[in-house]
C-alpha positions as a Markdown table, in Angstrom:
| # | Residue | x | y | z |
|---|---|---|---|---|
| 1 | Met | 30.7 | -14.0 | 36.2 |
| 2 | Ala | 31.1 | -10.7 | 34.3 |
| 3 | Leu | 31.8 | -12.5 | 31.0 |
| 4 | Tyr | 28.6 | -14.6 | 31.6 |
| 5 | Leu | 26.5 | -11.5 | 32.1 |
| 6 | Gln | 28.0 | -9.8 | 29.1 |
| 7 | Thr | 27.4 | -12.8 | 26.9 |
| 8 | Asn | 23.8 | -13.0 | 28.0 |
| 9 | Tyr | 23.3 | -9.3 | 27.3 |
| 10 | His | 24.7 | -9.7 | 23.8 |
| 11 | His | 22.3 | -12.7 | 23.3 |
| 12 | Phe | 19.5 | -10.5 | 24.5 |
| 13 | Leu | 20.4 | -7.7 | 22.1 |
| 14 | Leu | 20.7 | -10.2 | 19.2 |
| 15 | Arg | 17.3 | -11.7 | 19.9 |
| 16 | Lys | 15.7 | -8.2 | 20.0 |
| 17 | Phe | 17.4 | -7.3 | 16.7 |
| 18 | Leu | 16.3 | -10.5 | 15.0 |
| 19 | Tyr | 12.8 | -9.9 | 16.3 |
| 20 | Leu | 12.7 | -6.4 | 14.9 |
| 21 | Leu | 14.5 | -7.1 | 11.6 |
| 22 | Pro | 11.4 | -8.3 | 9.7 |
| 23 | Leu | 9.5 | -5.2 | 10.8 |
| 24 | Leu | 12.3 | -3.0 | 9.7 |
| 25 | Leu | 12.6 | -4.8 | 6.3 |
| 26 | Leu | 8.8 | -4.8 | 5.7 |
| 27 | Gly | 7.9 | -1.4 | 7.0 |
| 28 | Gly | 11.1 | 0.6 | 6.5 |
| 29 | Gly | 10.5 | 1.4 | 2.8 |
| 30 | Phe | 7.3 | 3.3 | 3.2 |
| 31 | Pro | 5.4 | 5.1 | 6.0 |
| 32 | Leu | 2.5 | 2.6 | 6.6 |
| 33 | Ala | 3.7 | 1.8 | 10.1 |
| 34 | Ala | 2.7 | 5.3 | 11.3 |
| 35 | Gln | -0.7 | 5.1 | 9.5 |
| 36 | Val | -4.1 | 4.1 | 10.5 |
| 37 | Asn | -4.4 | 0.4 | 11.4 |
| 38 | Ala | -5.4 | -0.6 | 7.9 |
| 39 | Asp | -6.1 | -4.3 | 7.0 |
| 40 | Ala | -3.1 | -6.4 | 6.0 |
| 41 | Val | -4.3 | -6.5 | 2.4 |
| 42 | Phe | -3.5 | -2.9 | 2.0 |
| 43 | Val | 0.2 | -3.2 | 3.2 |
| 44 | Pro | 1.5 | -4.3 | -0.2 |
| 45 | Ile | -0.9 | -2.2 | -2.1 |
| 46 | Ser | 0.2 | 0.9 | -0.2 |
| 47 | Lys | 3.8 | 0.0 | -0.8 |
| 48 | Tyr | 3.3 | -0.3 | -4.6 |
| 49 | Ile | 1.4 | 3.0 | -4.7 |
| 50 | Tyr | 4.2 | 4.7 | -2.7 |
| 51 | Glu | 6.8 | 3.1 | -5.0 |
| 52 | Gly | 4.8 | 4.1 | -8.1 |
| 53 | Asp | 5.0 | 0.4 | -9.3 |
| 54 | Ala | 2.0 | 0.0 | -11.6 |
| 55 | Glu | 3.0 | -3.5 | -12.5 |
| 56 | Lys | 2.9 | -4.9 | -9.0 |
| 57 | Leu | -0.1 | -2.8 | -8.1 |
| 58 | Ser | -2.0 | -4.2 | -11.1 |
| 59 | Ala | -1.5 | -7.7 | -9.8 |
| 60 | Trp | -4.0 | -6.8 | -7.1 |
| 61 | Phe | -6.7 | -5.7 | -9.6 |
| 62 | Tyr | -9.7 | -7.7 | -10.5 |
| 63 | Asp | -9.9 | -8.8 | -14.1 |
| 64 | Thr | -12.1 | -5.7 | -14.6 |
| 65 | Ile | -11.7 | -2.7 | -12.3 |
| 66 | Glu | -13.4 | 0.6 | -11.9 |
| 67 | Leu | -10.6 | 3.1 | -12.2 |
| 68 | Ser | -10.9 | 6.8 | -11.7 |
| 69 | Val | -7.7 | 8.8 | -12.2 |
| 70 | Glu | -8.0 | 12.6 | -12.1 |
| 71 | Asn | -11.0 | 13.2 | -14.4 |
| 72 | Glu | -11.0 | 9.9 | -16.3 |
| 73 | Asp | -13.5 | 7.4 | -15.0 |
| 74 | Ala | -14.0 | 4.0 | -16.6 |
| 75 | Val | -14.5 | 0.3 | -16.0 |
| 76 | Met | -11.6 | -1.4 | -17.7 |
| 77 | Ser | -9.5 | -4.6 | -17.9 |
| 78 | Arg | -6.6 | -5.2 | -15.7 |
| 79 | Asn | -4.2 | -4.5 | -18.6 |
| 80 | Gln | -5.9 | -1.2 | -19.5 |
| 81 | Ala | -5.8 | -0.2 | -15.8 |
| 82 | Tyr | -2.1 | -1.1 | -15.6 |
| 83 | Arg | -1.3 | 1.1 | -18.6 |
| 84 | Met | -3.4 | 4.0 | -17.1 |
| 85 | Met | -1.6 | 3.7 | -13.7 |
| 86 | Glu | 1.8 | 3.5 | -15.4 |
| 87 | Thr | 1.0 | 6.7 | -17.3 |
| 88 | Phe | -0.1 | 8.4 | -14.1 |
| 89 | Phe | 3.0 | 7.3 | -12.2 |
| 90 | Asp | 5.2 | 8.5 | -15.0 |
| 91 | Arg | 3.6 | 11.9 | -14.9 |
| 92 | Tyr | 3.3 | 12.1 | -11.1 |
| 93 | Arg | 6.1 | 10.3 | -9.3 |
| 94 | Pro | 4.9 | 9.4 | -5.8 |
| 95 | Glu | 6.7 | 11.2 | -3.0 |
| 96 | Ser | 4.5 | 9.9 | -0.1 |
| 97 | Phe | 1.3 | 8.0 | 0.5 |
| 98 | Gln | -0.5 | 7.8 | 3.8 |
| 99 | Ile | -3.7 | 6.0 | 4.8 |
| 100 | Tyr | -5.8 | 8.0 | 7.2 |
| 101 | His | -9.1 | 6.0 | 7.3 |
| 102 | Ser | -10.0 | 2.4 | 6.9 |
| 103 | Ala | -13.3 | 0.5 | 7.1 |
| 104 | Ser | -14.7 | -2.9 | 6.3 |
| 105 | Lys | -18.1 | -4.5 | 6.0 |
| 106 | Ser | -18.8 | -8.1 | 5.2 |
| 107 | Gln | -16.6 | -9.0 | 2.2 |
| 108 | Val | -15.5 | -5.4 | 1.3 |
| 109 | Lys | -12.6 | -3.4 | 2.8 |
| 110 | Cys | -11.7 | 0.2 | 1.9 |
| 111 | Val | -9.1 | 2.8 | 2.8 |
| 112 | Val | -8.8 | 6.4 | 2.1 |
| 113 | Gly | -5.5 | 8.1 | 1.9 |
| 114 | Lys | -3.4 | 11.1 | 0.7 |
| 115 | Met | -0.7 | 10.9 | -1.8 |
| 116 | Val | 1.8 | 13.6 | -2.8 |
| 117 | Ala | 3.1 | 12.9 | -6.3 |
| 118 | Gly | 4.9 | 15.2 | -8.7 |
| 119 | Gly | 4.4 | 18.1 | -6.2 |
| 120 | Glu | 0.6 | 17.7 | -6.3 |
| 121 | Asn | -1.8 | 16.4 | -3.6 |
| 122 | Phe | -4.2 | 13.6 | -4.3 |
| 123 | Asn | -7.0 | 11.9 | -2.4 |
| 124 | Val | -6.9 | 8.1 | -2.9 |
| 125 | Ser | -9.7 | 5.7 | -2.2 |
| 126 | Ile | -9.3 | 1.9 | -2.6 |
| 127 | Phe | -12.0 | -0.7 | -2.4 |
| 128 | Ala | -11.1 | -4.3 | -2.2 |
| 129 | Ser | -13.5 | -7.2 | -2.1 |
| 130 | Asn | -13.1 | -10.9 | -1.3 |
| 131 | Arg | -13.2 | -13.1 | -4.3 |
| 132 | Gly | -13.0 | -16.3 | -2.3 |
| 133 | Asp | -9.2 | -16.8 | -2.4 |
| 134 | Gly | -8.3 | -13.3 | -1.1 |
| 135 | Tyr | -9.0 | -9.7 | -1.5 |
| 136 | Met | -8.5 | -7.9 | -4.8 |
| 137 | Ile | -9.0 | -4.2 | -5.8 |
| 138 | Gln | -12.3 | -3.7 | -7.5 |
| 139 | Lys | -12.3 | 0.1 | -7.4 |
| 140 | Leu | -9.5 | 2.7 | -7.2 |
| 141 | Gln | -10.0 | 6.5 | -7.2 |
| 142 | Ile | -7.2 | 9.1 | -7.4 |
| 143 | Lys | -8.5 | 12.7 | -7.3 |
| 144 | Lys | -6.4 | 15.8 | -7.3 |
| 145 | Glu | -7.1 | 18.1 | -4.4 |
């Protein structure tokens, strides 16, 4: 009887572990789990900002994007925006990124967050709109505090 209870307890623990494993793998690399309940589209976007991965982040850009980084504002192609973000991440390596506000209306979703990068504090605003097959970033603003 004791062996049966012990085996069931181990199965219970294994099931709990297997249930939590995807959450740990997906959310363990960056602090989004403790953030505001942002839409799922911002989970990978937040991850790529936190990791400073301009290439993966730019995959979420529209073909043309309104990008504002520090004091440079422009409407540019995805490739230009990729290069601008790559330069930014090279200069300011992200240390943390946390979303503190999210909103959505019709086909547009946005989040506002704070990023610490290269020892500096930045306010980040991301606007994503639905282009029919999913949401893409149409506007990204990064302003030093």
